N, C-alpha and C positions, 0 to 999 in steps of 0.2 A: 316658802310656801308653793306648793304645786297645784296645778289644777287644769281643767280642759276648757278652751274657749267656746262658748255656746252661741255668742252673738258678737258681731263686729259691726260698728256704725261709722267705720272710717278713722275716727280719732280715739274712740274708747271701746274697750272690749269687756264683755260680760264672761267672768271666769268663775267656774263651779269647781270647788275643792272636792276630795273624796268623801269629806263629811257631809256634803251637801250645801255648804255654805256659799254664798255668792258675793263676789266683789266686782267693782267696776274698775278697770284697771287700764292705763295708758302705756305707752311705749317709751324707751329712751331714745333720744335722737340717733344714737350710734347704729340703731337698726337700719337707718336709711343710708347709712354710710359704708355699708358692708358689701357693696356690689351687687345688692339685690335688685334685680330689674322689675320686680313685681310692683304693681301699684298698691298692693296690700302686702306687707312682710309678714303679717300674721293673719291666719284664716281660722274660720270656723272648724273645730276638730283638732286644733293644735294642743299639744300637751306643753305647757309653759311653768316657768319658775317666775314668782313675782315676790316683791317686797311690799309690805304694807307702809302706807304714809297717812299720818292723821291730819286732816285739813278741814277746818270749818266744821268741826264736830261730826265729820262724816268719814267713814273709813273707805280709802280708795288704794290701789295698789299700782305699782310700777312693774311692768313685765322686763326681766333682764335677761331671760334665756328661753329658747324654743328647743324643745326635745327634738330628736331626729324624727321626720315623717316616715312613716311605712309606706305611704303614696299620697298622691294629691291630684286633684284634676284642674287643670289650668286651661285658659284660653287667651287669645290676644285681647288687649285692652280696647275698648270701644273707641275711646278718644285719643288714645295714644298707642298708636299701632305697633311702635317699637317696644312697648312694655307689655307685661302680661299681667293676667288677674288670676290669682289662685282662688277658684270658687270654694273649695273645702279640701280638707286633709283627714288622713287616717279613716278612710272610708272602706268599709266591707263590701258594699254593693251599691250600684246606682240604678234606680228605677227611671227610665227615661219615657216620658208621657208622649204619646203621638196621637194626633187626630187628623183624619182625613180632609176635613174641612172645618171652618168655623172654630179656630183658625186651620189653615193648611199646614202639615207638616211634610217637608219635602225630603226625599231620600237623601239629597246632598247634605242636609243638615245632620240626619240621623248618622250618615257614614262618617262624617267629620267628628262628631261626638264619639262613635264608637272606636275610631282610629285612635283618638287621644286616650280613652279609657284603656284600651289595648296596651298603648305605649307605657302606661303607668300601671298595668296590672291589676285594674279595677273591673270586676265583674259588673256587666250590665244587662238588665231585664227590660225588654220592651212592653210597655203597657199600652195597648189601644184603647183609649178612653172614648167615652161618649157613645158607645156601642148601642145604647137604647134610642138614639136619636137619628140613626142611619136608615136610609131606605134600602131596598134589596140590591140595588145597584152598587151602592157605597159599600155595603156589607161585602160584596164580592171583591171590591178594591182592597178592603182591609184583609180578606184571606188571602188575596194575592201578595200584598206587601209583606204580610206576616210570613208567607211561605218563602220569600226571599232570605229573610234573616233566620228563621228557624231551620232552614236547610243548611246553614253554615254554623250552626251551633248556639245561636242566641235563643233563649227561652222568651216566648211571645204569649202574652195573656190578654184577651179581651175583657175590659172591664166597663162598669159603668158606676161612676163615683155618685150618680144621682139615685139609681136604683139599687146598688149595693152588689150588683153582679160580680162575683168572684173576688171581692173585697177580703173575705176571709181566707181566700187562697194567698192573696198578697201579703195578708197579715202574718200568715204561717211561715212565709219566706223571710220575715223580718225578725223573728224572734232571736235574741241573743247577739244581733248584729246592729252596726251603725249603717244606716240607709240613707242615701241622698236622693232626693226627688228633683228632677230637673225636666226642662222642656219650654217650648215657647210660652209667652204670656197668653193666658187664655185658654190652656189645654186642659185646665182642671185639677192643677196641682193642689191647691188650697182646699178645693171641694172634696179631693180625695183624702188629704190628711184629716179633714174634719170627718169624713166617713169611717176612716181608721180609728180616729181619737176624738169623738165628738166634744170632749171637755176642753180641747184646745180653742175651739171656735175662731178659727183664723178667718181673716176677712176675704170675701170674694167679690168680684166684680163682673158684670156682664161683658159680653164680647162688643166692641165697638163695630156697629153696623157699617159706618162709613168706610173704614179700612178693612174690615174682617179680621182684625188683630185684637188679641187680649190687651187689656189695660193692666199695667203693672201694679199687683195688690202687694207682693213682697218686696220690699226696698232693699232690705239686707238679708244675707244667708242667716239663718238661725237654727240651733239644734234644740230639739225637745226630747225629754225622757217620757217615754210611753208607759202605759198602765201594764203592759205585757211582756216586759223584759226585752225592750227594744229602743232604740234611738233613731230619730229621724232628722236630716238636715233638709229644711226647706230653703229652695233658692229662688233669687229673682228670676223672673221670666228672661230666656235668653233669645235674642232676636236673631244674632248671627253667631257663628263658631268658628274662629280662626284657629287653625292648627299651628302649634307653636315648635319651633326649634327641631325640626325633622329633616335629616338628610333624605335626598331623593332615593338613595339606595336602600334605605331602611323602610320607606313607606309602605312598600308592598307586604312586609312581614307583619304589619298591623291589619291586613286584610286576611283572616284566617283562611279563606278558600285559596287565596294566592299562595300563601306561605306553605299549604299542603301540597301545592303543584310545582313549586319553583325549582325543586331539584331535577325535574324533568326538562328544563329549559336547556338549551344548547350551551349558552353562555351563564357562568357563575354570577356575573354582574348585570344580567339581563334586567332592564328597566320596563319590559313587557311593552315596548313602542313599535320600533320598526325591525327590531333585531329577528333574524331567521330562527325557525323552529322554537318559537316561544310557546310554552305549555299553557300559559294563561290565555293567549290570543286564540289558541287551538280550541281550548276550553270555551272560550267566548263564542266561537264560529259554531260549536256543537250544542249551543244553549246549556252548557254546564257551568257557566259564570254569568251572573246577571249583568245586563248591559248597564244598568243604572249604577251598579256598584263599580263597573269598570270607568264609567264616566266620572263618577265621584273620585277615583283614583287619579284619573287625568287632571282633574281640576286641582287636587291637592299638589300633584307633582309639578304642575305649572304654576303653583302659587296664586291661583285665581280664586274669586270670592265663590260663594255657594250659588249664585245665580249664573255663573260663567257656562256657556254652552260652546264647547269646542267646535271650531270650523274647520280644524285639520283633521277630521275623522277619516275621510278618504286615504289621506296620507300614511295613516297608522294601520290601514288594512294590510 
């Protein structure tokens, strides 16, 4: 039998067949012996083959094959830095939720996510949520941040999951597609999903005032069928986003504005650091490339975490 993985709880997988029947399945041990470095060899969105087994009067299945994925999005495992964690697979698009505060979403996190999505050819749309709660100064910050990303080709939408602002616009983009919703804990993913499809009634939690961070309301990624010919993958809140298995020479290719300019660099293998006649650095000096984006590029290139601030900026000038 074949089906799609709708939920993963680590040891069991909820699989839905084409005729709509749902089975709880486990995996054979050999999956962990095939050189898969991921903490989760099977992810939500995977197409799988499984065999039924009858045990204790309840039907369960054993997954014996994963179909080839058209794409997937992956990050470093939180606890096991040498391993990776596949968040979801076979995705048509990702909506990355961004909040300026309560909790804050920094450009370094956004850029790491976008670079990974670009590497796996996954379209990303930025949703600036909680627009109803911001004062005029914060709204200007939203406009400025959105301008950075819209300028380089990313669609940016200001929304309010609470008041419903632009929710219909988001729904229109979702029709006929598998959409993944991602972002920090507390940015309003579950509230947004409930606004899009109230019948799902996903759990939501308030922001922790002490740490200004969201509390995890989604423990495992899960796919849902919606009432308007769309599928959604709701994911756990992501605190950090480690870029995986990327050579230094290719990092710049996943920054669209860098890729568009790199043919103008003097050297074909330019890393846009100290090399002479670098088109990216020239564009940076002319305010044609965002400083925050270039800083994120340096962080990824040097293998540092999101909160790293380079001390060798003067050396790169």
